[in-house]
CHARMM-style PDB file with segment names, atoms N, HN, CA, C and O in Angstrom:
ATOM      1  N   MET     1     -71.453 132.631 -45.457  1.00  0.00      PROA
ATOM      2  CA  MET     1     -70.396 132.496 -44.466  1.00  0.00      PROA
ATOM      3  C   MET     1     -70.883 132.511 -42.990  1.00  0.00      PROA
ATOM      4  O   MET     1     -70.309 131.928 -42.070  1.00  0.00      PROA
ATOM      5  N   LYS     2     -71.977 133.229 -42.887  1.00  0.00      PROA
ATOM      6  HN  LYS     2     -72.443 133.702 -43.635  1.00  0.00      PROA
ATOM      7  CA  LYS     2     -72.523 133.355 -41.478  1.00  0.00      PROA
ATOM      8  C   LYS     2     -72.767 132.045 -40.779  1.00  0.00      PROA
ATOM      9  O   LYS     2     -72.387 131.926 -39.614  1.00  0.00      PROA
ATOM     10  N   PRO     3     -73.393 131.017 -41.418  1.00  0.00      PROA
ATOM     11  CA  PRO     3     -73.606 129.695 -40.728  1.00  0.00      PROA
ATOM     12  C   PRO     3     -72.209 129.046 -40.286  1.00  0.00      PROA
ATOM     13  O   PRO     3     -72.086 128.385 -39.255  1.00  0.00      PROA
ATOM     14  N   LEU     4     -71.257 129.291 -41.114  1.00  0.00      PROA
ATOM     15  HN  LEU     4     -71.357 129.828 -41.952  1.00  0.00      PROA
ATOM     16  CA  LEU     4     -69.894 128.665 -40.859  1.00  0.00      PROA
ATOM     17  C   LEU     4     -69.318 129.400 -39.576  1.00  0.00      PROA
ATOM     18  O   LEU     4     -68.840 128.774 -38.630  1.00  0.00      PROA
ATOM     19  N   VAL     5     -69.401 130.731 -39.624  1.00  0.00      PROA
ATOM     20  HN  VAL     5     -69.790 131.240 -40.392  1.00  0.00      PROA
ATOM     21  CA  VAL     5     -68.863 131.489 -38.516  1.00  0.00      PROA
ATOM     22  C   VAL     5     -69.426 131.182 -37.148  1.00  0.00      PROA
ATOM     23  O   VAL     5     -68.734 131.244 -36.132  1.00  0.00      PROA
ATOM     24  N   ASP     6     -70.760 130.833 -37.153  1.00  0.00      PROA
ATOM     25  HN  ASP     6     -71.323 130.782 -37.978  1.00  0.00      PROA
ATOM     26  CA  ASP     6     -71.430 130.396 -35.928  1.00  0.00      PROA
ATOM     27  C   ASP     6     -70.734 129.173 -35.201  1.00  0.00      PROA
ATOM     28  O   ASP     6     -70.709 129.066 -33.975  1.00  0.00      PROA
ATOM     29  N   HSD     7     -70.209 128.323 -36.020  1.00  0.00      PROA
ATOM     30  HN  HSD     7     -70.230 128.410 -37.016  1.00  0.00      PROA
ATOM     31  CA  HSD     7     -69.537 127.126 -35.589  1.00  0.00      PROA
ATOM     32  C   HSD     7     -68.134 127.425 -34.982  1.00  0.00      PROA
ATOM     33  O   HSD     7     -67.538 126.572 -34.324  1.00  0.00      PROA
ATOM     34  N   LEU     8     -67.645 128.622 -35.216  1.00  0.00      PROA
ATOM     35  HN  LEU     8     -68.130 129.315 -35.750  1.00  0.00      PROA
ATOM     36  CA  LEU     8     -66.270 129.051 -34.648  1.00  0.00      PROA
ATOM     37  C   LEU     8     -66.366 129.759 -33.352  1.00  0.00      PROA
ATOM     38  O   LEU     8     -65.357 130.225 -32.822  1.00  0.00      PROA
ATOM     39  N   SER     9     -67.603 129.861 -32.794  1.00  0.00      PROA
ATOM     40  HN  SER     9     -68.423 129.483 -33.225  1.00  0.00      PROA
ATOM     41  CA  SER     9     -67.754 130.576 -31.548  1.00  0.00      PROA
ATOM     42  C   SER     9     -67.879 129.612 -30.363  1.00  0.00      PROA
ATOM     43  O   SER     9     -68.439 128.523 -30.488  1.00  0.00      PROA
ATOM     44  N   CYS    10     -67.369 130.018 -29.262  1.00  0.00      PROA
ATOM     45  HN  CYS    10     -66.915 130.902 -29.160  1.00  0.00      PROA
ATOM     46  CA  CYS    10     -67.461 129.204 -28.003  1.00  0.00      PROA
ATOM     47  C   CYS    10     -68.869 129.443 -27.424  1.00  0.00      PROA
ATOM     48  O   CYS    10     -69.284 130.594 -27.291  1.00  0.00      PROA
ATOM     49  N   PRO    11     -69.575 128.422 -27.093  1.00  0.00      PROA
ATOM     50  CA  PRO    11     -70.933 128.581 -26.554  1.00  0.00      PROA
ATOM     51  C   PRO    11     -70.925 129.219 -25.192  1.00  0.00      PROA
ATOM     52  O   PRO    11     -71.975 129.681 -24.744  1.00  0.00      PROA
ATOM     53  N   VAL    12     -69.756 129.276 -24.477  1.00  0.00      PROA
ATOM     54  HN  VAL    12     -68.903 128.901 -24.841  1.00  0.00      PROA
ATOM     55  CA  VAL    12     -69.690 129.802 -23.166  1.00  0.00      PROA
ATOM     56  C   VAL    12     -69.448 131.306 -23.214  1.00  0.00      PROA
ATOM     57  O   VAL    12     -70.253 132.080 -22.694  1.00  0.00      PROA
ATOM     58  N   CYS    13     -68.340 131.729 -23.837  1.00  0.00      PROA
ATOM     59  HN  CYS    13     -67.686 131.101 -24.259  1.00  0.00      PROA
ATOM     60  CA  CYS    13     -67.984 133.117 -23.836  1.00  0.00      PROA
ATOM     61  C   CYS    13     -68.488 133.821 -25.131  1.00  0.00      PROA
ATOM     62  O   CYS    13     -68.346 135.038 -25.247  1.00  0.00      PROA
ATOM     63  N   MET    14     -69.041 133.116 -26.049  1.00  0.00      PROA
ATOM     64  HN  MET    14     -69.156 132.127 -25.954  1.00  0.00      PROA
ATOM     65  CA  MET    14     -69.551 133.605 -27.367  1.00  0.00      PROA
ATOM     66  C   MET    14     -68.583 134.250 -28.214  1.00  0.00      PROA
ATOM     67  O   MET    14     -68.945 134.854 -29.223  1.00  0.00      PROA
ATOM     68  N   GLY    15     -67.227 134.152 -27.828  1.00  0.00      PROA
ATOM     69  HN  GLY    15     -66.933 133.662 -27.008  1.00  0.00      PROA
ATOM     70  CA  GLY    15     -66.157 134.637 -28.668  1.00  0.00      PROA
ATOM     71  C   GLY    15     -65.599 133.604 -29.550  1.00  0.00      PROA
ATOM     72  O   GLY    15     -66.037 132.454 -29.525  1.00  0.00      PROA
ATOM     73  N   ARG    16     -64.622 133.984 -30.352  1.00  0.00      PROA
ATOM     74  HN  ARG    16     -64.266 134.918 -30.373  1.00  0.00      PROA
ATOM     75  CA  ARG    16     -63.965 133.067 -31.258  1.00  0.00      PROA
ATOM     76  C   ARG    16     -63.276 132.046 -30.473  1.00  0.00      PROA
ATOM     77  O   ARG    16     -62.623 132.380 -29.485  1.00  0.00      PROA
ATOM     78  N   LEU    17     -63.384 130.692 -30.878  1.00  0.00      PROA
ATOM     79  HN  LEU    17     -63.915 130.421 -31.681  1.00  0.00      PROA
ATOM     80  CA  LEU    17     -62.757 129.673 -30.160  1.00  0.00      PROA
ATOM     81  C   LEU    17     -61.205 129.865 -30.060  1.00  0.00      PROA
ATOM     82  O   LEU    17     -60.541 130.175 -31.050  1.00  0.00      PROA
ATOM     83  N   GLN    18     -60.690 129.681 -28.898  1.00  0.00      PROA
ATOM     84  HN  GLN    18     -61.229 129.430 -28.094  1.00  0.00      PROA
ATOM     85  CA  GLN    18     -59.249 129.822 -28.677  1.00  0.00      PROA
ATOM     86  C   GLN    18     -58.704 128.588 -27.916  1.00  0.00      PROA
ATOM     87  O   GLN    18     -59.265 128.201 -26.891  1.00  0.00      PROA
ATOM     88  N   HSD    19     -57.702 128.023 -28.375  1.00  0.00      PROA
ATOM     89  HN  HSD    19     -57.246 128.338 -29.208  1.00  0.00      PROA
ATOM     90  CA  HSD    19     -57.143 126.741 -27.738  1.00  0.00      PROA
ATOM     91  C   HSD    19     -58.281 125.773 -27.603  1.00  0.00      PROA
ATOM     92  O   HSD    19     -58.616 125.346 -26.498  1.00  0.00      PROA
ATOM     93  N   THR    20     -58.874 125.424 -28.711  1.00  0.00      PROA
ATOM     94  HN  THR    20     -58.601 125.770 -29.609  1.00  0.00      PROA
ATOM     95  CA  THR    20     -60.135 124.573 -28.711  1.00  0.00      PROA
ATOM     96  C   THR    20     -59.856 123.272 -28.121  1.00  0.00      PROA
ATOM     97  O   THR    20     -58.844 122.617 -28.372  1.00  0.00      PROA
ATOM     98  N   HSD    21     -60.877 122.884 -27.251  1.00  0.00      PROA
ATOM     99  HN  HSD    21     -61.699 123.416 -27.047  1.00  0.00      PROA
ATOM    100  CA  HSD    21     -60.895 121.628 -26.678  1.00  0.00      PROA
ATOM    101  C   HSD    21     -62.300 120.994 -26.897  1.00  0.00      PROA
ATOM    102  O   HSD    21     -63.318 121.681 -26.816  1.00  0.00      PROA
ATOM    103  N   MET    22     -62.324 119.637 -27.182  1.00  0.00      PROA
ATOM    104  HN  MET    22     -61.496 119.080 -27.248  1.00  0.00      PROA
ATOM    105  CA  MET    22     -63.615 119.038 -27.425  1.00  0.00      PROA
ATOM    106  C   MET    22     -63.900 118.108 -26.284  1.00  0.00      PROA
ATOM    107  O   MET    22     -62.988 117.496 -25.729  1.00  0.00      PROA
ATOM    108  N   THR    23     -65.128 117.998 -25.937  1.00  0.00      PROA
ATOM    109  HN  THR    23     -65.869 118.496 -26.389  1.00  0.00      PROA
ATOM    110  CA  THR    23     -65.609 117.069 -24.844  1.00  0.00      PROA
ATOM    111  C   THR    23     -65.895 115.690 -25.407  1.00  0.00      PROA
ATOM    112  O   THR    23     -65.906 115.481 -26.620  1.00  0.00      PROA
ATOM    113  N   ALA    24     -66.126 114.753 -24.496  1.00  0.00      PROA
ATOM    114  HN  ALA    24     -66.117 114.923 -23.511  1.00  0.00      PROA
ATOM    115  CA  ALA    24     -66.370 113.390 -24.995  1.00  0.00      PROA
ATOM    116  C   ALA    24     -67.739 113.321 -25.611  1.00  0.00      PROA
ATOM    117  O   ALA    24     -68.015 112.388 -26.366  1.00  0.00      PROA
ATOM    118  N   CYS    25     -68.617 114.270 -25.323  1.00  0.00      PROA
ATOM    119  HN  CYS    25     -68.392 115.028 -24.710  1.00  0.00      PROA
ATOM    120  CA  CYS    25     -69.950 114.320 -25.881  1.00  0.00      PROA
ATOM    121  C   CYS    25     -69.931 115.160 -27.197  1.00  0.00      PROA
ATOM    122  O   CYS    25     -70.990 115.320 -27.804  1.00  0.00      PROA
ATOM    123  N   GLY    26     -68.771 115.702 -27.659  1.00  0.00      PROA
ATOM    124  HN  GLY    26     -67.911 115.572 -27.166  1.00  0.00      PROA
ATOM    125  CA  GLY    26     -68.671 116.258 -28.947  1.00  0.00      PROA
ATOM    126  C   GLY    26     -68.838 117.751 -29.124  1.00  0.00      PROA
ATOM    127  O   GLY    26     -68.988 118.268 -30.230  1.00  0.00      PROA
ATOM    128  N   HSD    27     -68.806 118.450 -27.931  1.00  0.00      PROA
ATOM    129  HN  HSD    27     -68.684 118.029 -27.032  1.00  0.00      PROA
ATOM    130  CA  HSD    27     -68.939 119.931 -28.015  1.00  0.00      PROA
ATOM    131  C   HSD    27     -67.516 120.588 -27.999  1.00  0.00      PROA
ATOM    132  O   HSD    27     -66.560 120.052 -27.439  1.00  0.00      PROA
ATOM    133  N   ARG    28     -67.451 121.721 -28.620  1.00  0.00      PROA
ATOM    134  HN  ARG    28     -68.228 122.156 -29.075  1.00  0.00      PROA
ATOM    135  CA  ARG    28     -66.141 122.408 -28.568  1.00  0.00      PROA
ATOM    136  C   ARG    28     -66.272 123.751 -27.803  1.00  0.00      PROA
ATOM    137  O   ARG    28     -67.264 124.473 -27.901  1.00  0.00      PROA
ATOM    138  N   TYR    29     -65.204 124.024 -27.044  1.00  0.00      PROA
ATOM    139  HN  TYR    29     -64.398 123.438 -26.964  1.00  0.00      PROA
ATOM    140  CA  TYR    29     -65.124 125.183 -26.215  1.00  0.00      PROA
ATOM    141  C   TYR    29     -63.701 125.779 -26.239  1.00  0.00      PROA
ATOM    142  O   TYR    29     -62.762 125.106 -26.666  1.00  0.00      PROA
ATOM    143  N   CYS    30     -63.545 126.981 -25.804  1.00  0.00      PROA
ATOM    144  HN  CYS    30     -64.308 127.527 -25.457  1.00  0.00      PROA
ATOM    145  CA  CYS    30     -62.147 127.522 -25.479  1.00  0.00      PROA
ATOM    146  C   CYS    30     -61.705 126.756 -24.283  1.00  0.00      PROA
ATOM    147  O   CYS    30     -62.494 126.449 -23.389  1.00  0.00      PROA
ATOM    148  N   GLU    31     -60.403 126.440 -24.267  1.00  0.00      PROA
ATOM    149  HN  GLU    31     -59.762 126.690 -24.993  1.00  0.00      PROA
ATOM    150  CA  GLU    31     -59.872 125.716 -23.166  1.00  0.00      PROA
ATOM    151  C   GLU    31     -60.166 126.312 -21.861  1.00  0.00      PROA
ATOM    152  O   GLU    31     -60.530 125.566 -20.952  1.00  0.00      PROA
ATOM    153  N   SER    32     -60.052 127.557 -21.667  1.00  0.00      PROA
ATOM    154  HN  SER    32     -59.756 128.163 -22.406  1.00  0.00      PROA
ATOM    155  CA  SER    32     -60.212 128.205 -20.308  1.00  0.00      PROA
ATOM    156  C   SER    32     -61.758 128.155 -19.993  1.00  0.00      PROA
ATOM    157  O   SER    32     -62.121 127.977 -18.830  1.00  0.00      PROA
ATOM    158  N   CYS    33     -62.615 128.300 -20.947  1.00  0.00      PROA
ATOM    159  HN  CYS    33     -62.321 128.444 -21.892  1.00  0.00      PROA
ATOM    160  CA  CYS    33     -64.017 128.299 -20.694  1.00  0.00      PROA
ATOM    161  C   CYS    33     -64.495 126.879 -20.192  1.00  0.00      PROA
ATOM    162  O   CYS    33     -65.193 126.771 -19.184  1.00  0.00      PROA
ATOM    163  N   ILE    34     -64.118 125.881 -20.885  1.00  0.00      PROA
ATOM    164  HN  ILE    34     -63.551 125.969 -21.704  1.00  0.00      PROA
ATOM    165  CA  ILE    34     -64.625 124.527 -20.442  1.00  0.00      PROA
ATOM    166  C   ILE    34     -63.981 124.044 -19.260  1.00  0.00      PROA
ATOM    167  O   ILE    34     -64.613 123.323 -18.489  1.00  0.00      PROA
ATOM    168  N   ARG    35     -62.644 124.401 -19.004  1.00  0.00      PROA
ATOM    169  HN  ARG    35     -62.130 124.987 -19.630  1.00  0.00      PROA
ATOM    170  CA  ARG    35     -61.991 124.086 -17.690  1.00  0.00      PROA
ATOM    171  C   ARG    35     -62.750 124.709 -16.499  1.00  0.00      PROA
ATOM    172  O   ARG    35     -62.988 124.064 -15.478  1.00  0.00      PROA
ATOM    173  N   GLU    36     -63.113 125.971 -16.676  1.00  0.00      PROA
ATOM    174  HN  GLU    36     -62.920 126.494 -17.506  1.00  0.00      PROA
ATOM    175  CA  GLU    36     -63.824 126.675 -15.566  1.00  0.00      PROA
ATOM    176  C   GLU    36     -65.183 126.041 -15.403  1.00  0.00      PROA
ATOM    177  O   GLU    36     -65.636 125.893 -14.268  1.00  0.00      PROA
ATOM    178  N   CYS    37     -65.862 125.658 -16.469  1.00  0.00      PROA
ATOM    179  HN  CYS    37     -65.494 125.779 -17.391  1.00  0.00      PROA
ATOM    180  CA  CYS    37     -67.208 124.979 -16.289  1.00  0.00      PROA
ATOM    181  C   CYS    37     -67.102 123.656 -15.560  1.00  0.00      PROA
ATOM    182  O   CYS    37     -67.936 123.347 -14.708  1.00  0.00      PROA
ATOM    183  N   ILE    38     -66.058 122.852 -15.893  1.00  0.00      PROA
ATOM    184  HN  ILE    38     -65.381 123.103 -16.585  1.00  0.00      PROA
ATOM    185  CA  ILE    38     -65.802 121.572 -15.273  1.00  0.00      PROA
ATOM    186  C   ILE    38     -65.520 121.821 -13.686  1.00  0.00      PROA
ATOM    187  O   ILE    38     -65.990 121.055 -12.844  1.00  0.00      PROA
ATOM    188  N   ASP    39     -64.795 122.838 -13.371  1.00  0.00      PROA
ATOM    189  HN  ASP    39     -64.413 123.460 -14.055  1.00  0.00      PROA
ATOM    190  CA  ASP    39     -64.406 123.116 -12.002  1.00  0.00      PROA
ATOM    191  C   ASP    39     -65.647 123.558 -11.241  1.00  0.00      PROA
ATOM    192  O   ASP    39     -65.786 123.266 -10.053  1.00  0.00      PROA
ATOM    193  N   ARG    40     -66.502 124.225 -11.883  1.00  0.00      PROA
ATOM    194  HN  ARG    40     -66.389 124.463 -12.848  1.00  0.00      PROA
ATOM    195  CA  ARG    40     -67.715 124.813 -11.229  1.00  0.00      PROA
ATOM    196  C   ARG    40     -68.905 123.807 -11.215  1.00  0.00      PROA
ATOM    197  O   ARG    40     -69.540 123.615 -10.178  1.00  0.00      PROA
ATOM    198  N   LEU    41     -69.195 123.176 -12.371  1.00  0.00      PROA
ATOM    199  HN  LEU    41     -68.679 123.332 -13.214  1.00  0.00      PROA
ATOM    200  CA  LEU    41     -70.405 122.385 -12.563  1.00  0.00      PROA
ATOM    201  C   LEU    41     -70.063 120.867 -12.753  1.00  0.00      PROA
ATOM    202  O   LEU    41     -70.905 120.026 -12.438  1.00  0.00      PROA
ATOM    203  N   ARG    42     -68.989 120.543 -13.200  1.00  0.00      PROA
ATOM    204  HN  ARG    42     -68.305 121.226 -13.455  1.00  0.00      PROA
ATOM    205  CA  ARG    42     -68.597 119.213 -13.553  1.00  0.00      PROA
ATOM    206  C   ARG    42     -69.547 118.591 -14.580  1.00  0.00      PROA
ATOM    207  O   ARG    42     -69.851 117.398 -14.544  1.00  0.00      PROA
ATOM    208  N   ARG    43     -70.021 119.486 -15.536  1.00  0.00      PROA
ATOM    209  HN  ARG    43     -69.775 120.455 -15.566  1.00  0.00      PROA
ATOM    210  CA  ARG    43     -70.885 119.078 -16.502  1.00  0.00      PROA
ATOM    211  C   ARG    43     -70.671 119.838 -17.800  1.00  0.00      PROA
ATOM    212  O   ARG    43     -70.133 120.945 -17.771  1.00  0.00      PROA
ATOM    213  N   CYS    44     -71.064 119.297 -18.912  1.00  0.00      PROA
ATOM    214  HN  CYS    44     -71.501 118.398 -18.935  1.00  0.00      PROA
ATOM    215  CA  CYS    44     -70.938 120.022 -20.232  1.00  0.00      PROA
ATOM    216  C   CYS    44     -72.059 121.090 -20.216  1.00  0.00      PROA
ATOM    217  O   CYS    44     -73.204 120.789 -19.880  1.00  0.00      PROA
ATOM    218  N   PRO    45     -71.733 122.255 -20.561  1.00  0.00      PROA
ATOM    219  CA  PRO    45     -72.664 123.415 -20.580  1.00  0.00      PROA
ATOM    220  C   PRO    45     -73.730 123.286 -21.653  1.00  0.00      PROA
ATOM    221  O   PRO    45     -74.798 123.887 -21.543  1.00  0.00      PROA
ATOM    222  N   CYS    46     -73.463 122.543 -22.641  1.00  0.00      PROA
ATOM    223  HN  CYS    46     -72.595 122.055 -22.730  1.00  0.00      PROA
ATOM    224  CA  CYS    46     -74.425 122.372 -23.840  1.00  0.00      PROA
ATOM    225  C   CYS    46     -75.465 121.220 -23.505  1.00  0.00      PROA
ATOM    226  O   CYS    46     -76.669 121.427 -23.660  1.00  0.00      PROA
ATOM    227  N   CYS    47     -75.023 120.100 -23.082  1.00  0.00      PROA
ATOM    228  HN  CYS    47     -74.046 119.931 -22.956  1.00  0.00      PROA
ATOM    229  CA  CYS    47     -75.931 118.965 -22.918  1.00  0.00      PROA
ATOM    230  C   CYS    47     -76.019 118.309 -21.527  1.00  0.00      PROA
ATOM    231  O   CYS    47     -76.662 117.275 -21.349  1.00  0.00      PROA
ATOM    232  N   ASN    48     -75.332 118.965 -20.523  1.00  0.00      PROA
ATOM    233  HN  ASN    48     -74.810 119.805 -20.669  1.00  0.00      PROA
ATOM    234  CA  ASN    48     -75.369 118.583 -19.105  1.00  0.00      PROA
ATOM    235  C   ASN    48     -74.755 117.157 -18.885  1.00  0.00      PROA
ATOM    236  O   ASN    48     -75.069 116.537 -17.869  1.00  0.00      PROA
ATOM    237  N   THR    49     -73.938 116.646 -19.748  1.00  0.00      PROA
ATOM    238  HN  THR    49     -73.683 117.150 -20.574  1.00  0.00      PROA
ATOM    239  CA  THR    49     -73.334 115.316 -19.518  1.00  0.00      PROA
ATOM    240  C   THR    49     -72.216 115.566 -18.479  1.00  0.00      PROA
ATOM    241  O   THR    49     -71.471 116.546 -18.508  1.00  0.00      PROA
ATOM    242  N   ALA    50     -72.179 114.633 -17.611  1.00  0.00      PROA
ATOM    243  HN  ALA    50     -72.784 113.837 -17.587  1.00  0.00      PROA
ATOM    244  CA  ALA    50     -70.993 114.693 -16.559  1.00  0.00      PROA
ATOM    245  C   ALA    50     -69.666 114.752 -17.276  1.00  0.00      PROA
ATOM    246  O   ALA    50     -69.520 114.121 -18.323  1.00  0.00      PROA
ATOM    247  N   LEU    51     -68.767 115.422 -16.803  1.00  0.00      PROA
ATOM    248  HN  LEU    51     -68.885 115.934 -15.952  1.00  0.00      PROA
ATOM    249  CA  LEU    51     -67.478 115.780 -17.509  1.00  0.00      PROA
ATOM    250  C   LEU    51     -66.335 115.951 -16.510  1.00  0.00      PROA
ATOM    251  O   LEU    51     -66.522 116.567 -15.461  1.00  0.00      PROA
ATOM    252  N   ARG    52     -65.094 115.386 -16.838  1.00  0.00      PROA
ATOM    253  HN  ARG    52     -64.943 114.885 -17.690  1.00  0.00      PROA
ATOM    254  CA  ARG    52     -63.975 115.568 -16.006  1.00  0.00      PROA
ATOM    255  C   ARG    52     -62.904 116.174 -16.976  1.00  0.00      PROA
ATOM    256  O   ARG    52     -63.002 116.111 -18.201  1.00  0.00      PROA
ATOM    257  N   HSD    53     -61.840 116.786 -16.280  1.00  0.00      PROA
ATOM    258  HN  HSD    53     -61.760 116.837 -15.285  1.00  0.00      PROA
ATOM    259  CA  HSD    53     -60.782 117.379 -17.105  1.00  0.00      PROA
ATOM    260  C   HSD    53     -60.090 116.358 -17.966  1.00  0.00      PROA
ATOM    261  O   HSD    53     -59.720 116.663 -19.100  1.00  0.00      PROA
ATOM    262  N   ASP    54     -59.897 115.128 -17.453  1.00  0.00      PROA
ATOM    263  HN  ASP    54     -60.196 114.881 -16.532  1.00  0.00      PROA
ATOM    264  CA  ASP    54     -59.179 114.153 -18.267  1.00  0.00      PROA
ATOM    265  C   ASP    54     -59.981 113.603 -19.499  1.00  0.00      PROA
ATOM    266  O   ASP    54     -59.485 112.769 -20.257  1.00  0.00      PROA
ATOM    267  N   GLN    55     -61.144 114.070 -19.649  1.00  0.00      PROA
ATOM    268  HN  GLN    55     -61.547 114.747 -19.034  1.00  0.00      PROA
ATOM    269  CA  GLN    55     -61.960 113.642 -20.755  1.00  0.00      PROA
ATOM    270  C   GLN    55     -61.862 114.638 -21.996  1.00  0.00      PROA
ATOM    271  O   GLN    55     -62.367 114.373 -23.087  1.00  0.00      PROA
ATOM    272  N   LEU    56     -61.161 115.813 -21.722  1.00  0.00      PROA
ATOM    273  HN  LEU    56     -60.751 116.029 -20.836  1.00  0.00      PROA
ATOM    274  CA  LEU    56     -61.082 116.812 -22.756  1.00  0.00      PROA
ATOM    275  C   LEU    56     -60.028 116.426 -23.731  1.00  0.00      PROA
ATOM    276  O   LEU    56     -59.013 115.839 -23.358  1.00  0.00      PROA
ATOM    277  N   ILE    57     -60.259 116.760 -25.041  1.00  0.00      PROA
ATOM    278  HN  ILE    57     -61.083 117.237 -25.345  1.00  0.00      PROA
ATOM    279  CA  ILE    57     -59.326 116.478 -26.082  1.00  0.00      PROA
ATOM    280  C   ILE    57     -58.956 117.859 -26.801  1.00  0.00      PROA
ATOM    281  O   ILE    57     -59.797 118.637 -27.251  1.00  0.00      PROA
ATOM    282  N   LYS    58     -57.689 118.029 -26.838  1.00  0.00      PROA
ATOM    283  HN  LYS    58     -57.005 117.397 -26.472  1.00  0.00      PROA
ATOM    284  CA  LYS    58     -57.234 119.231 -27.518  1.00  0.00      PROA
ATOM    285  C   LYS    58     -57.529 119.095 -28.957  1.00  0.00      PROA
ATOM    286  O   LYS    58     -57.274 118.046 -29.548  1.00  0.00      PROA
ATOM    287  N   ASP    59     -58.088 120.175 -29.580  1.00  0.00      PROA
ATOM    288  HN  ASP    59     -58.295 121.028 -29.100  1.00  0.00      PROA
ATOM    289  CA  ASP    59     -58.447 120.041 -31.057  1.00  0.00      PROA
ATOM    290  C   ASP    59     -57.609 121.007 -31.789  1.00  0.00      PROA
ATOM    291  O   ASP    59     -58.108 122.048 -32.218  1.00  0.00      PROA
ATOM    292  N   ALA    60     -56.284 120.706 -31.967  1.00  0.00      PROA
ATOM    293  HN  ALA    60     -55.878 119.861 -31.619  1.00  0.00      PROA
ATOM    294  CA  ALA    60     -55.407 121.615 -32.752  1.00  0.00      PROA
ATOM    295  C   ALA    60     -55.726 121.748 -34.192  1.00  0.00      PROA
ATOM    296  O   ALA    60     -55.425 122.786 -34.782  1.00  0.00      PROA
ATOM    297  N   GLN    61     -56.329 120.746 -34.813  1.00  0.00      PROA
ATOM    298  HN  GLN    61     -56.574 119.902 -34.334  1.00  0.00      PROA
ATOM    299  CA  GLN    61     -56.739 120.767 -36.127  1.00  0.00      PROA
ATOM    300  C   GLN    61     -57.868 121.835 -36.302  1.00  0.00      PROA
ATOM    301  O   GLN    61     -57.919 122.483 -37.348  1.00  0.00      PROA
ATOM    302  N   PHE    62     -58.738 122.024 -35.338  1.00  0.00      PROA
ATOM    303  HN  PHE    62     -58.697 121.499 -34.488  1.00  0.00      PROA
ATOM    304  CA  PHE    62     -59.875 122.938 -35.409  1.00  0.00      PROA
ATOM    305  C   PHE    62     -59.251 124.337 -35.301  1.00  0.00      PROA
ATOM    306  O   PHE    62     -59.695 125.252 -35.994  1.00  0.00      PROA
ATOM    307  N   ASP    63     -58.256 124.519 -34.468  1.00  0.00      PROA
ATOM    308  HN  ASP    63     -57.896 123.776 -33.905  1.00  0.00      PROA
ATOM    309  CA  ASP    63     -57.599 125.778 -34.280  1.00  0.00      PROA
ATOM    310  C   ASP    63     -56.865 126.257 -35.618  1.00  0.00      PROA
ATOM    311  O   ASP    63     -56.834 127.435 -35.976  1.00  0.00      PROA
ATOM    312  N   THR    64     -56.298 125.232 -36.286  1.00  0.00      PROA
ATOM    313  HN  THR    64     -56.323 124.275 -35.995  1.00  0.00      PROA
ATOM    314  CA  THR    64     -55.656 125.496 -37.644  1.00  0.00      PROA
ATOM    315  C   THR    64     -56.759 125.894 -38.623  1.00  0.00      PROA
ATOM    316  O   THR    64     -56.555 126.835 -39.391  1.00  0.00      PROA
ATOM    317  N   LEU    65     -57.884 125.248 -38.638  1.00  0.00      PROA
ATOM    318  HN  LEU    65     -58.050 124.484 -38.014  1.00  0.00      PROA
ATOM    319  CA  LEU    65     -58.935 125.582 -39.511  1.00  0.00      PROA
ATOM    320  C   LEU    65     -59.408 126.954 -39.269  1.00  0.00      PROA
ATOM    321  O   LEU    65     -59.618 127.686 -40.237  1.00  0.00      PROA
ATOM    322  N   ILE    66     -59.600 127.382 -38.034  1.00  0.00      PROA
ATOM    323  HN  ILE    66     -59.430 126.787 -37.248  1.00  0.00      PROA
ATOM    324  CA  ILE    66     -60.046 128.705 -37.655  1.00  0.00      PROA
ATOM    325  C   ILE    66     -59.060 129.734 -38.251  1.00  0.00      PROA
ATOM    326  O   ILE    66     -59.424 130.719 -38.893  1.00  0.00      PROA
ATOM    327  N   GLY    67     -57.810 129.422 -37.984  1.00  0.00      PROA
ATOM    328  HN  GLY    67     -57.514 128.622 -37.462  1.00  0.00      PROA
ATOM    329  CA  GLY    67     -56.844 130.391 -38.536  1.00  0.00      PROA
ATOM    330  C   GLY    67     -56.841 130.576 -40.028  1.00  0.00      PROA
ATOM    331  O   GLY    67     -56.531 131.668 -40.503  1.00  0.00      PROA
ATOM    332  N   LYS    68     -57.172 129.558 -40.787  1.00  0.00      PROA
ATOM    333  HN  LYS    68     -57.425 128.670 -40.401  1.00  0.00      PROA
ATOM    334  CA  LYS    68     -57.233 129.601 -42.256  1.00  0.00      PROA
ATOM    335  C   LYS    68     -58.427 130.339 -42.574  1.00  0.00      PROA
ATOM    336  O   LYS    68     -58.355 131.111 -43.530  1.00  0.00      PROA
ATOM    337  N   ILE    69     -59.576 130.237 -41.909  1.00  0.00      PROA
ATOM    338  HN  ILE    69     -59.635 129.610 -41.132  1.00  0.00      PROA
ATOM    339  CA  ILE    69     -60.845 130.858 -42.183  1.00  0.00      PROA
ATOM    340  C   ILE    69     -60.708 132.332 -41.892  1.00  0.00      PROA
ATOM    341  O   ILE    69     -61.310 133.159 -42.577  1.00  0.00      PROA
ATOM    342  N   ASP    70     -59.890 132.691 -40.839  1.00  0.00      PROA
ATOM    343  HN  ASP    70     -59.401 132.019 -40.282  1.00  0.00      PROA
ATOM    344  CA  ASP    70     -59.646 134.112 -40.521  1.00  0.00      PROA
ATOM    345  C   ASP    70     -58.867 134.814 -41.629  1.00  0.00      PROA
ATOM    346  O   ASP    70     -59.048 136.006 -41.877  1.00  0.00      PROA
ATOM    347  N   VAL    71     -58.027 134.078 -42.266  1.00  0.00      PROA
ATOM    348  HN  VAL    71     -57.880 133.110 -42.065  1.00  0.00      PROA
ATOM    349  CA  VAL    71     -57.225 134.714 -43.338  1.00  0.00      PROA
ATOM    350  C   VAL    71     -58.045 135.077 -44.528  1.00  0.00      PROA
ATOM    351  O   VAL    71     -57.841 136.134 -45.125  1.00  0.00      PROA
ATOM    352  N   ILE    72     -59.059 134.148 -44.925  1.00  0.00      PROA
ATOM    353  HN  ILE    72     -59.225 133.289 -44.440  1.00  0.00      PROA
ATOM    354  CA  ILE    72     -59.874 134.381 -46.048  1.00  0.00      PROA
ATOM    355  C   ILE    72     -60.943 135.327 -45.855  1.00  0.00      PROA
ATOM    356  O   ILE    72     -61.466 135.858 -46.834  1.00  0.00      PROA
ATOM    357  N   MET    73     -61.360 135.619 -44.531  1.00  0.00      PROA
ATOM    358  HN  MET    73     -60.934 135.188 -43.736  1.00  0.00      PROA
ATOM    359  CA  MET    73     -62.371 136.573 -44.237  1.00  0.00      PROA
ATOM    360  C   MET    73     -61.818 137.970 -44.032  1.00  0.00      PROA
ATOM    361  OT1 MET    73     -62.577 138.903 -43.769  1.00  0.00      PROA
TER     362      MET     73
END
């Protein structure tokens, strides 16, 4: 289960993903974390790709998956 749990953590805050948003470059973050990064750096923290707020995609399905995994753990 450990390798799976690693994919449920935000690379910015290192906590469990909350209100997951995905970037155009395919990375997932907590909504508040990635919005703050865009405001400060205008880049993806993982790959340094230029990034704007309007390029974020809310990932509700990933949030649902995290909820189901939390139940079985």
